[in-house]
TORKOL-4160 file (C-alpha; in steps of 0.2 Angstrom, whole numbers, padded with zeros to 4 digits, m for minus):
408
<pt num="1" X="0000" Y="0000" Z="0000"/>
<pt num="2" X="0007" Y="0017" Z="m0005"/>
<pt num="3" X="0009" Y="0030" Z="0010"/>
<pt num="4" X="m0002" Y="0042" Z="0000"/>
<pt num="5" X="m0017" Y="0030" Z="0002"/>
<pt num="6" X="m0015" Y="0030" Z="0021"/>
<pt num="7" X="m0015" Y="0049" Z="0020"/>
<pt num="8" X="m0031" Y="0048" Z="0011"/>
<pt num="9" X="m0039" Y="0036" Z="0023"/>
<pt num="10" X="m0034" Y="0047" Z="0037"/>
<pt num="11" X="m0039" Y="0063" Z="0030"/>
<pt num="12" X="m0056" Y="0057" Z="0023"/>
<pt num="13" X="m0060" Y="0047" Z="0040"/>
<pt num="14" X="m0062" Y="0030" Z="0032"/>
<pt num="15" X="m0057" Y="0024" Z="0049"/>
<pt num="16" X="m0074" Y="0029" Z="0056"/>
<pt num="17" X="m0083" Y="0015" Z="0063"/>
<pt num="18" X="m0067" Y="0005" Z="0067"/>
<pt num="19" X="m0061" Y="0004" Z="0085"/>
<pt num="20" X="m0043" Y="0012" Z="0086"/>
<pt num="21" X="m0030" Y="0009" Z="0099"/>
<pt num="22" X="m0012" Y="0011" Z="0102"/>
<pt num="23" X="0000" Y="m0003" Z="0100"/>
<pt num="24" X="0000" Y="m0005" Z="0119"/>
<pt num="25" X="m0019" Y="m0007" Z="0120"/>
<pt num="26" X="m0025" Y="0010" Z="0125"/>
<pt num="27" X="m0041" Y="0016" Z="0116"/>
<pt num="28" X="m0039" Y="0030" Z="0103"/>
<pt num="29" X="m0053" Y="0043" Z="0098"/>
<pt num="30" X="m0049" Y="0054" Z="0083"/>
<pt num="31" X="m0057" Y="0070" Z="0087"/>
<pt num="32" X="m0049" Y="0080" Z="0072"/>
<pt num="33" X="m0037" Y="0074" Z="0059"/>
<pt num="34" X="m0029" Y="0091" Z="0059"/>
<pt num="35" X="m0023" Y="0101" Z="0044"/>
<pt num="36" X="m0012" Y="0094" Z="0030"/>
<pt num="37" X="0005" Y="0101" Z="0031"/>
<pt num="38" X="0013" Y="0102" Z="0013"/>
<pt num="39" X="0029" Y="0110" Z="0020"/>
<pt num="40" X="0043" Y="0101" Z="0029"/>
<pt num="41" X="0039" Y="0093" Z="0046"/>
<pt num="42" X="0025" Y="0081" Z="0052"/>
<pt num="43" X="0011" Y="0077" Z="0040"/>
<pt num="44" X="m0004" Y="0085" Z="0049"/>
<pt num="45" X="m0004" Y="0099" Z="0062"/>
<pt num="46" X="m0017" Y="0105" Z="0075"/>
<pt num="47" X="m0024" Y="0087" Z="0076"/>
<pt num="48" X="m0034" Y="0082" Z="0092"/>
<pt num="49" X="m0035" Y="0064" Z="0098"/>
<pt num="50" X="m0040" Y="0056" Z="0115"/>
<pt num="51" X="m0029" Y="0042" Z="0121"/>
<pt num="52" X="m0036" Y="0032" Z="0135"/>
<pt num="53" X="m0047" Y="0047" Z="0140"/>
<pt num="54" X="m0034" Y="0060" Z="0139"/>
<pt num="55" X="m0035" Y="0073" Z="0125"/>
<pt num="56" X="m0019" Y="0078" Z="0116"/>
<pt num="57" X="m0017" Y="0092" Z="0103"/>
<pt num="58" X="m0002" Y="0092" Z="0091"/>
<pt num="59" X="0005" Y="0084" Z="0076"/>
<pt num="60" X="0002" Y="0067" Z="0067"/>
<pt num="61" X="0015" Y="0058" Z="0057"/>
<pt num="62" X="0009" Y="0044" Z="0045"/>
<pt num="63" X="0020" Y="0030" Z="0038"/>
<pt num="64" X="0017" Y="0013" Z="0031"/>
<pt num="65" X="0028" Y="0005" Z="0044"/>
<pt num="66" X="0036" Y="0011" Z="0060"/>
<pt num="67" X="0053" Y="0008" Z="0053"/>
<pt num="68" X="0050" Y="0023" Z="0041"/>
<pt num="69" X="0051" Y="0034" Z="0056"/>
<pt num="70" X="0069" Y="0029" Z="0058"/>
<pt num="71" X="0073" Y="0028" Z="0040"/>
<pt num="72" X="0067" Y="0046" Z="0038"/>
<pt num="73" X="0078" Y="0051" Z="0053"/>
<pt num="74" X="0063" Y="0058" Z="0063"/>
<pt num="75" X="0071" Y="0052" Z="0079"/>
<pt num="76" X="0084" Y="0065" Z="0077"/>
<pt num="77" X="0073" Y="0079" Z="0072"/>
<pt num="78" X="0066" Y="0091" Z="0085"/>
<pt num="79" X="0052" Y="0096" Z="0073"/>
<pt num="80" X="0044" Y="0079" Z="0077"/>
<pt num="81" X="0045" Y="0081" Z="0096"/>
<pt num="82" X="0027" Y="0086" Z="0097"/>
<pt num="83" X="0020" Y="0072" Z="0087"/>
<pt num="84" X="0006" Y="0065" Z="0097"/>
<pt num="85" X="0002" Y="0050" Z="0087"/>
<pt num="86" X="0012" Y="0040" Z="0074"/>
<pt num="87" X="m0001" Y="0032" Z="0063"/>
<pt num="88" X="0005" Y="0017" Z="0053"/>
<pt num="89" X="m0001" Y="0002" Z="0043"/>
<pt num="90" X="0011" Y="m0010" Z="0052"/>
<pt num="91" X="0019" Y="m0006" Z="0069"/>
<pt num="92" X="0035" Y="m0017" Z="0068"/>
<pt num="93" X="0045" Y="m0008" Z="0081"/>
<pt num="94" X="0044" Y="0006" Z="0095"/>
<pt num="95" X="0049" Y="0024" Z="0090"/>
<pt num="96" X="0056" Y="0038" Z="0100"/>
<pt num="97" X="0058" Y="0057" Z="0097"/>
<pt num="98" X="0074" Y="0067" Z="0099"/>
<pt num="99" X="0071" Y="0068" Z="0117"/>
<pt num="100" X="0071" Y="0050" Z="0119"/>
<pt num="101" X="0053" Y="0049" Z="0123"/>
<pt num="102" X="0042" Y="0035" Z="0117"/>
<pt num="103" X="0030" Y="0041" Z="0103"/>
<pt num="104" X="0012" Y="0033" Z="0104"/>
<pt num="105" X="0008" Y="0022" Z="0089"/>
<pt num="106" X="m0008" Y="0017" Z="0081"/>
<pt num="107" X="m0010" Y="0003" Z="0068"/>
<pt num="108" X="m0025" Y="0012" Z="0059"/>
<pt num="109" X="m0040" Y="0001" Z="0056"/>
<pt num="110" X="m0050" Y="0004" Z="0040"/>
<pt num="111" X="m0060" Y="m0006" Z="0027"/>
<pt num="112" X="m0049" Y="m0020" Z="0021"/>
<pt num="113" X="m0054" Y="m0022" Z="0003"/>
<pt num="114" X="m0039" Y="m0016" Z="m0007"/>
<pt num="115" X="m0048" Y="m0015" Z="m0023"/>
<pt num="116" X="m0062" Y="m0004" Z="m0015"/>
<pt num="117" X="m0049" Y="0007" Z="m0007"/>
<pt num="118" X="m0039" Y="0009" Z="m0024"/>
<pt num="119" X="m0055" Y="0013" Z="m0033"/>
<pt num="120" X="m0061" Y="0025" Z="m0020"/>
<pt num="121" X="m0044" Y="0034" Z="m0020"/>
<pt num="122" X="m0045" Y="0036" Z="m0039"/>
<pt num="123" X="m0062" Y="0043" Z="m0038"/>
<pt num="124" X="m0057" Y="0055" Z="m0024"/>
<pt num="125" X="m0043" Y="0062" Z="m0034"/>
<pt num="126" X="m0055" Y="0065" Z="m0048"/>
<pt num="127" X="m0067" Y="0074" Z="m0036"/>
<pt num="128" X="m0053" Y="0084" Z="m0029"/>
<pt num="129" X="m0047" Y="0089" Z="m0046"/>
<pt num="130" X="m0065" Y="0094" Z="m0051"/>
<pt num="131" X="m0067" Y="0104" Z="m0034"/>
<pt num="132" X="m0052" Y="0114" Z="m0038"/>
<pt num="133" X="m0061" Y="0121" Z="m0053"/>
<pt num="134" X="m0074" Y="0133" Z="m0054"/>
<pt num="135" X="m0091" Y="0124" Z="m0057"/>
<pt num="136" X="m0099" Y="0137" Z="m0068"/>
<pt num="137" X="m0083" Y="0139" Z="m0079"/>
<pt num="138" X="m0091" Y="0135" Z="m0096"/>
<pt num="139" X="m0106" Y="0147" Z="m0093"/>
<pt num="140" X="m0094" Y="0161" Z="m0087"/>
<pt num="141" X="m0083" Y="0159" Z="m0102"/>
<pt num="142" X="m0098" Y="0161" Z="m0114"/>
<pt num="143" X="m0105" Y="0176" Z="m0103"/>
<pt num="144" X="m0092" Y="0184" Z="m0091"/>
<pt num="145" X="m0105" Y="0197" Z="m0086"/>
<pt num="146" X="m0115" Y="0184" Z="m0076"/>
<pt num="147" X="m0103" Y="0189" Z="m0062"/>
<pt num="148" X="m0109" Y="0207" Z="m0059"/>
<pt num="149" X="m0101" Y="0222" Z="m0051"/>
<pt num="150" X="m0114" Y="0222" Z="m0038"/>
<pt num="151" X="m0111" Y="0204" Z="m0033"/>
<pt num="152" X="m0092" Y="0208" Z="m0033"/>
<pt num="153" X="m0095" Y="0222" Z="m0021"/>
<pt num="154" X="m0106" Y="0212" Z="m0010"/>
<pt num="155" X="m0092" Y="0198" Z="m0010"/>
<pt num="156" X="m0079" Y="0211" Z="m0005"/>
<pt num="157" X="m0089" Y="0217" Z="0010"/>
<pt num="158" X="m0092" Y="0199" Z="0015"/>
<pt num="159" X="m0073" Y="0196" Z="0014"/>
<pt num="160" X="m0070" Y="0212" Z="0025"/>
<pt num="161" X="m0083" Y="0206" Z="0037"/>
<pt num="162" X="m0074" Y="0189" Z="0039"/>
<pt num="163" X="m0058" Y="0199" Z="0043"/>
<pt num="164" X="m0068" Y="0210" Z="0055"/>
<pt num="165" X="m0073" Y="0194" Z="0064"/>
<pt num="166" X="m0055" Y="0188" Z="0065"/>
<pt num="167" X="m0051" Y="0205" Z="0073"/>
<pt num="168" X="m0065" Y="0203" Z="0086"/>
<pt num="169" X="m0057" Y="0186" Z="0090"/>
<pt num="170" X="m0040" Y="0195" Z="0094"/>
<pt num="171" X="m0049" Y="0209" Z="0103"/>
<pt num="172" X="m0055" Y="0196" Z="0115"/>
<pt num="173" X="m0037" Y="0190" Z="0118"/>
<pt num="174" X="m0032" Y="0208" Z="0121"/>
<pt num="175" X="m0047" Y="0213" Z="0132"/>
<pt num="176" X="m0053" Y="0226" Z="0120"/>
<pt num="177" X="m0036" Y="0234" Z="0116"/>
<pt num="178" X="m0036" Y="0239" Z="0098"/>
<pt num="179" X="m0018" Y="0244" Z="0098"/>
<pt num="180" X="m0012" Y="0227" Z="0105"/>
<pt num="181" X="m0024" Y="0218" Z="0093"/>
<pt num="182" X="m0016" Y="0227" Z="0078"/>
<pt num="183" X="0001" Y="0222" Z="0084"/>
<pt num="184" X="m0005" Y="0203" Z="0084"/>
<pt num="185" X="m0013" Y="0205" Z="0067"/>
<pt num="186" X="0002" Y="0213" Z="0059"/>
<pt num="187" X="0013" Y="0200" Z="0067"/>
<pt num="188" X="0002" Y="0186" Z="0060"/>
<pt num="189" X="0003" Y="0194" Z="0042"/>
<pt num="190" X="0022" Y="0196" Z="0043"/>
<pt num="191" X="0022" Y="0177" Z="0043"/>
<pt num="192" X="0015" Y="0178" Z="0025"/>
<pt num="193" X="0004" Y="0162" Z="0026"/>
<pt num="194" X="0018" Y="0150" Z="0028"/>
<pt num="195" X="0023" Y="0156" Z="0046"/>
<pt num="196" X="0007" Y="0166" Z="0050"/>
<pt num="197" X="0002" Y="0154" Z="0065"/>
<pt num="198" X="0020" Y="0155" Z="0073"/>
<pt num="199" X="0021" Y="0173" Z="0071"/>
<pt num="200" X="0004" Y="0175" Z="0079"/>
<pt num="201" X="0010" Y="0164" Z="0094"/>
<pt num="202" X="0026" Y="0175" Z="0095"/>
<pt num="203" X="0015" Y="0191" Z="0097"/>
<pt num="204" X="0004" Y="0183" Z="0110"/>
<pt num="205" X="0019" Y="0177" Z="0120"/>
<pt num="206" X="0028" Y="0193" Z="0119"/>
<pt num="207" X="0016" Y="0206" Z="0125"/>
<pt num="208" X="0016" Y="0223" Z="0116"/>
<pt num="209" X="0018" Y="0232" Z="0133"/>
<pt num="210" X="0035" Y="0223" Z="0136"/>
<pt num="211" X="0041" Y="0229" Z="0119"/>
<pt num="212" X="0035" Y="0247" Z="0121"/>
<pt num="213" X="0046" Y="0248" Z="0137"/>
<pt num="214" X="0061" Y="0246" Z="0125"/>
<pt num="215" X="0053" Y="0254" Z="0109"/>
<pt num="216" X="0067" Y="0267" Z="0107"/>
<pt num="217" X="0081" Y="0253" Z="0106"/>
<pt num="218" X="0080" Y="0243" Z="0090"/>
<pt num="219" X="0093" Y="0231" Z="0096"/>
<pt num="220" X="0083" Y="0226" Z="0111"/>
<pt num="221" X="0067" Y="0224" Z="0101"/>
<pt num="222" X="0076" Y="0212" Z="0089"/>
<pt num="223" X="0084" Y="0203" Z="0103"/>
<pt num="224" X="0067" Y="0200" Z="0112"/>
<pt num="225" X="0058" Y="0195" Z="0097"/>
<pt num="226" X="0071" Y="0184" Z="0090"/>
<pt num="227" X="0075" Y="0176" Z="0107"/>
<pt num="228" X="0056" Y="0173" Z="0110"/>
<pt num="229" X="0055" Y="0164" Z="0093"/>
<pt num="230" X="0070" Y="0153" Z="0097"/>
<pt num="231" X="0079" Y="0159" Z="0082"/>
<pt num="232" X="0095" Y="0168" Z="0089"/>
<pt num="233" X="0110" Y="0158" Z="0082"/>
<pt num="234" X="0125" Y="0153" Z="0093"/>
<pt num="235" X="0136" Y="0165" Z="0084"/>
<pt num="236" X="0125" Y="0180" Z="0088"/>
<pt num="237" X="0133" Y="0182" Z="0106"/>
<pt num="238" X="0127" Y="0200" Z="0108"/>
<pt num="239" X="0109" Y="0196" Z="0104"/>
<pt num="240" X="0110" Y="0180" Z="0116"/>
<pt num="241" X="0116" Y="0190" Z="0130"/>
<pt num="242" X="0103" Y="0204" Z="0128"/>
<pt num="243" X="0089" Y="0191" Z="0126"/>
<pt num="244" X="0095" Y="0183" Z="0142"/>
<pt num="245" X="0094" Y="0199" Z="0152"/>
<pt num="246" X="0076" Y="0203" Z="0144"/>
<pt num="247" X="0070" Y="0185" Z="0147"/>
<pt num="248" X="0074" Y="0187" Z="0166"/>
<pt num="249" X="0067" Y="0205" Z="0167"/>
<pt num="250" X="0050" Y="0200" Z="0160"/>
<pt num="251" X="0050" Y="0182" Z="0165"/>
<pt num="252" X="0048" Y="0176" Z="0146"/>
<pt num="253" X="0046" Y="0159" Z="0140"/>
<pt num="254" X="0053" Y="0156" Z="0122"/>
<pt num="255" X="0043" Y="0147" Z="0109"/>
<pt num="256" X="0049" Y="0130" Z="0102"/>
<pt num="257" X="0060" Y="0135" Z="0087"/>
<pt num="258" X="0054" Y="0119" Z="0077"/>
<pt num="259" X="0037" Y="0128" Z="0074"/>
<pt num="260" X="0045" Y="0139" Z="0061"/>
<pt num="261" X="0045" Y="0133" Z="0043"/>
<pt num="262" X="0060" Y="0137" Z="0032"/>
<pt num="263" X="0058" Y="0124" Z="0018"/>
<pt num="264" X="0055" Y="0131" Z="0000"/>
<pt num="265" X="0056" Y="0149" Z="0007"/>
<pt num="266" X="0066" Y="0162" Z="m0002"/>
<pt num="267" X="0079" Y="0170" Z="0009"/>
<pt num="268" X="0069" Y="0186" Z="0009"/>
<pt num="269" X="0055" Y="0176" Z="0017"/>
<pt num="270" X="0065" Y="0168" Z="0031"/>
<pt num="271" X="0057" Y="0169" Z="0048"/>
<pt num="272" X="0072" Y="0177" Z="0056"/>
<pt num="273" X="0073" Y="0191" Z="0043"/>
<pt num="274" X="0054" Y="0194" Z="0044"/>
<pt num="275" X="0056" Y="0195" Z="0063"/>
<pt num="276" X="0070" Y="0208" Z="0061"/>
<pt num="277" X="0059" Y="0218" Z="0049"/>
<pt num="278" X="0044" Y="0217" Z="0062"/>
<pt num="279" X="0056" Y="0223" Z="0076"/>
<pt num="280" X="0061" Y="0238" Z="0065"/>
<pt num="281" X="0042" Y="0242" Z="0061"/>
<pt num="282" X="0039" Y="0242" Z="0080"/>
<pt num="283" X="0054" Y="0253" Z="0083"/>
<pt num="284" X="0049" Y="0266" Z="0070"/>
<pt num="285" X="0030" Y="0266" Z="0073"/>
<pt num="286" X="0024" Y="0274" Z="0089"/>
<pt num="287" X="0005" Y="0275" Z="0090"/>
<pt num="288" X="0004" Y="0265" Z="0074"/>
<pt num="289" X="m0015" Y="0263" Z="0076"/>
<pt num="290" X="m0018" Y="0281" Z="0077"/>
<pt num="291" X="m0008" Y="0285" Z="0062"/>
<pt num="292" X="m0017" Y="0271" Z="0052"/>
<pt num="293" X="m0034" Y="0278" Z="0057"/>
<pt num="294" X="m0029" Y="0296" Z="0054"/>
<pt num="295" X="m0022" Y="0294" Z="0036"/>
<pt num="296" X="m0035" Y="0292" Z="0022"/>
<pt num="297" X="m0024" Y="0291" Z="0007"/>
<pt num="298" X="m0014" Y="0276" Z="0001"/>
<pt num="299" X="0002" Y="0286" Z="m0002"/>
<pt num="300" X="0001" Y="0291" Z="0017"/>
<pt num="301" X="m0001" Y="0273" Z="0023"/>
<pt num="302" X="0012" Y="0265" Z="0013"/>
<pt num="303" X="0027" Y="0274" Z="0022"/>
<pt num="304" X="0020" Y="0268" Z="0039"/>
<pt num="305" X="0025" Y="0250" Z="0033"/>
<pt num="306" X="0041" Y="0253" Z="0024"/>
<pt num="307" X="0056" Y="0244" Z="0032"/>
<pt num="308" X="0072" Y="0237" Z="0026"/>
<pt num="309" X="0071" Y="0224" Z="0012"/>
<pt num="310" X="0052" Y="0224" Z="0012"/>
<pt num="311" X="0046" Y="0225" Z="m0006"/>
<pt num="312" X="0030" Y="0234" Z="m0012"/>
<pt num="313" X="0021" Y="0218" Z="m0015"/>
<pt num="314" X="0023" Y="0213" Z="0003"/>
<pt num="315" X="0018" Y="0230" Z="0009"/>
<pt num="316" X="0002" Y="0228" Z="m0002"/>
<pt num="317" X="m0002" Y="0211" Z="0007"/>
<pt num="318" X="0000" Y="0220" Z="0024"/>
<pt num="319" X="m0012" Y="0234" Z="0018"/>
<pt num="320" X="m0025" Y="0221" Z="0011"/>
<pt num="321" X="m0025" Y="0209" Z="0026"/>
<pt num="322" X="m0021" Y="0220" Z="0041"/>
<pt num="323" X="m0022" Y="0239" Z="0038"/>
<pt num="324" X="m0038" Y="0241" Z="0028"/>
<pt num="325" X="m0047" Y="0228" Z="0038"/>
<pt num="326" X="m0043" Y="0237" Z="0054"/>
<pt num="327" X="m0049" Y="0254" Z="0047"/>
<pt num="328" X="m0065" Y="0245" Z="0041"/>
<pt num="329" X="m0068" Y="0236" Z="0057"/>
<pt num="330" X="m0064" Y="0251" Z="0068"/>
<pt num="331" X="m0075" Y="0262" Z="0058"/>
<pt num="332" X="m0090" Y="0250" Z="0060"/>
<pt num="333" X="m0086" Y="0249" Z="0078"/>
<pt num="334" X="m0088" Y="0268" Z="0079"/>
<pt num="335" X="m0104" Y="0267" Z="0068"/>
<pt num="336" X="m0094" Y="0278" Z="0055"/>
<pt num="337" X="m0101" Y="0271" Z="0038"/>
<pt num="338" X="m0092" Y="0284" Z="0028"/>
<pt num="339" X="m0075" Y="0279" Z="0035"/>
<pt num="340" X="m0079" Y="0261" Z="0031"/>
<pt num="341" X="m0083" Y="0265" Z="0013"/>
<pt num="342" X="m0066" Y="0275" Z="0013"/>
<pt num="343" X="m0057" Y="0258" Z="0017"/>
<pt num="344" X="m0066" Y="0250" Z="0003"/>
<pt num="345" X="m0061" Y="0263" Z="m0009"/>
<pt num="346" X="m0043" Y="0262" Z="m0004"/>
<pt num="347" X="m0044" Y="0243" Z="m0008"/>
<pt num="348" X="m0048" Y="0248" Z="m0026"/>
<pt num="349" X="m0032" Y="0258" Z="m0027"/>
<pt num="350" X="m0020" Y="0243" Z="m0023"/>
<pt num="351" X="m0013" Y="0232" Z="m0036"/>
<pt num="352" X="m0022" Y="0215" Z="m0038"/>
<pt num="353" X="m0015" Y="0199" Z="m0030"/>
<pt num="354" X="m0008" Y="0185" Z="m0041"/>
<pt num="355" X="m0010" Y="0167" Z="m0036"/>
<pt num="356" X="m0017" Y="0151" Z="m0044"/>
<pt num="357" X="m0035" Y="0156" Z="m0039"/>
<pt num="358" X="m0035" Y="0173" Z="m0047"/>
<pt num="359" X="m0027" Y="0166" Z="m0062"/>
<pt num="360" X="m0041" Y="0154" Z="m0064"/>
<pt num="361" X="m0053" Y="0168" Z="m0064"/>
<pt num="362" X="m0043" Y="0178" Z="m0077"/>
<pt num="363" X="m0044" Y="0163" Z="m0089"/>
<pt num="364" X="m0063" Y="0164" Z="m0087"/>
<pt num="365" X="m0063" Y="0182" Z="m0094"/>
<pt num="366" X="m0065" Y="0190" Z="m0077"/>
<pt num="367" X="m0057" Y="0208" Z="m0076"/>
<pt num="368" X="m0045" Y="0209" Z="m0062"/>
<pt num="369" X="m0038" Y="0227" Z="m0059"/>
<pt num="370" X="m0037" Y="0229" Z="m0041"/>
<pt num="371" X="m0036" Y="0221" Z="m0024"/>
<pt num="372" X="m0054" Y="0224" Z="m0022"/>
<pt num="373" X="m0057" Y="0212" Z="m0037"/>
<pt num="374" X="m0045" Y="0199" Z="m0030"/>
<pt num="375" X="m0052" Y="0199" Z="m0013"/>
<pt num="376" X="m0070" Y="0197" Z="m0019"/>
<pt num="377" X="m0065" Y="0183" Z="m0031"/>
<pt num="378" X="m0055" Y="0174" Z="m0017"/>
<pt num="379" X="m0070" Y="0175" Z="m0006"/>
<pt num="380" X="m0081" Y="0168" Z="m0020"/>
<pt num="381" X="m0070" Y="0154" Z="m0023"/>
<pt num="382" X="m0066" Y="0149" Z="m0005"/>
<pt num="383" X="m0083" Y="0151" Z="0002"/>
<pt num="384" X="m0095" Y="0146" Z="m0013"/>
<pt num="385" X="m0086" Y="0137" Z="m0027"/>
<pt num="386" X="m0076" Y="0125" Z="m0015"/>
<pt num="387" X="m0091" Y="0121" Z="m0005"/>
<pt num="388" X="m0103" Y="0119" Z="m0020"/>
<pt num="389" X="m0114" Y="0134" Z="m0013"/>
<pt num="390" X="m0119" Y="0138" Z="m0030"/>
<pt num="391" X="m0138" Y="0141" Z="m0026"/>
<pt num="392" X="m0132" Y="0154" Z="m0013"/>
<pt num="393" X="m0121" Y="0163" Z="m0026"/>
<pt num="394" X="m0129" Y="0175" Z="m0038"/>
<pt num="395" X="m0120" Y="0167" Z="m0053"/>
<pt num="396" X="m0126" Y="0150" Z="m0049"/>
<pt num="397" X="m0143" Y="0156" Z="m0045"/>
<pt num="398" X="m0144" Y="0164" Z="m0062"/>
<pt num="399" X="m0139" Y="0149" Z="m0071"/>
<pt num="400" X="m0151" Y="0138" Z="m0061"/>
<pt num="401" X="m0165" Y="0150" Z="m0065"/>
<pt num="402" X="m0162" Y="0151" Z="m0083"/>
<pt num="403" X="m0162" Y="0132" Z="m0084"/>
<pt num="404" X="m0179" Y="0131" Z="m0075"/>
<pt num="405" X="m0186" Y="0144" Z="m0087"/>
<pt num="406" X="m0180" Y="0133" Z="m0102"/>
<pt num="407" X="m0190" Y="0118" Z="m0095"/>
<pt num="408" X="m0207" Y="0128" Z="m0097"/>
């Protein structure tokens, strides 16, 4: 059996209905299979399992046999120290992490008909491929105007409302402090998707109030953030010494450095460089929230985010995902509809994003001229197309309605 088939069985819950247990006989309940990790590190992150009544949250690694754990040298790699369950077809030996701790293993139980599984896997691949496409592609190719400007505008508002909900989640963490919430959101988006979660964890575990006490010293800010991230190299003795002082002063606990992803990242996107840039932003940005709220033109906002080696495309991403959503959310919080509209107008002045989803829309004849377009189209794809919510989409409903009329 290929390992990829075991991944499919795990991810699509084909084990449901089969009792699972560890190799030493403890019952296993799979509460969440986690998120598929396509970068370096364990196969699934943020999984939840209950082993013998105790709930664990962490990573899952999947292999055909236990021996693959050693063959791939996971027993020497700290990135695998937080694996909560090693899922295998055959457990032929115990496995240990780099700390010498025994890793729980489960021989996954699932339907045993190999032909059935092979056919199901092939069908699932076709379904996933179809799901990656836009269902109404043929109709949109013939009539691109099915996707109206009015529906795009509504989708953009929905996108901003989703971001507003995320901001409200962070405000719960910061007990209503908008300045502190902005700091956490900016940190998350400095991770630029690949390291967004570790960056958010870094901000949560390094309170803004601690950084503000040293805001006029860029070296100390860099030492605190890099030290908290666990990313100061042994050669950087000055930073190590400074972080040791700050760690004692504020009773800090650094993050596990294995949470950061470096695989397939360009040097300018490395987490250590992004953290240095983030430290520079804090150093040069006193009362950043007030400045963001007080500036109403794009050419006034861009300089607030300019730091060493951060290109305009990256600044645009920060504007799209943090700055303008904060202006929008704060305006609605103050019941200032005019200011909320201004945030939407600024989105229309930013260059469009470029990714595989947007390229699909372009091939269907859809005009994409600004970030307002790309944000609307991303929301449409991620919240309607991917979930087959066609009947709730204006385009899908029009197609459905036209077919009904042709029947009469």
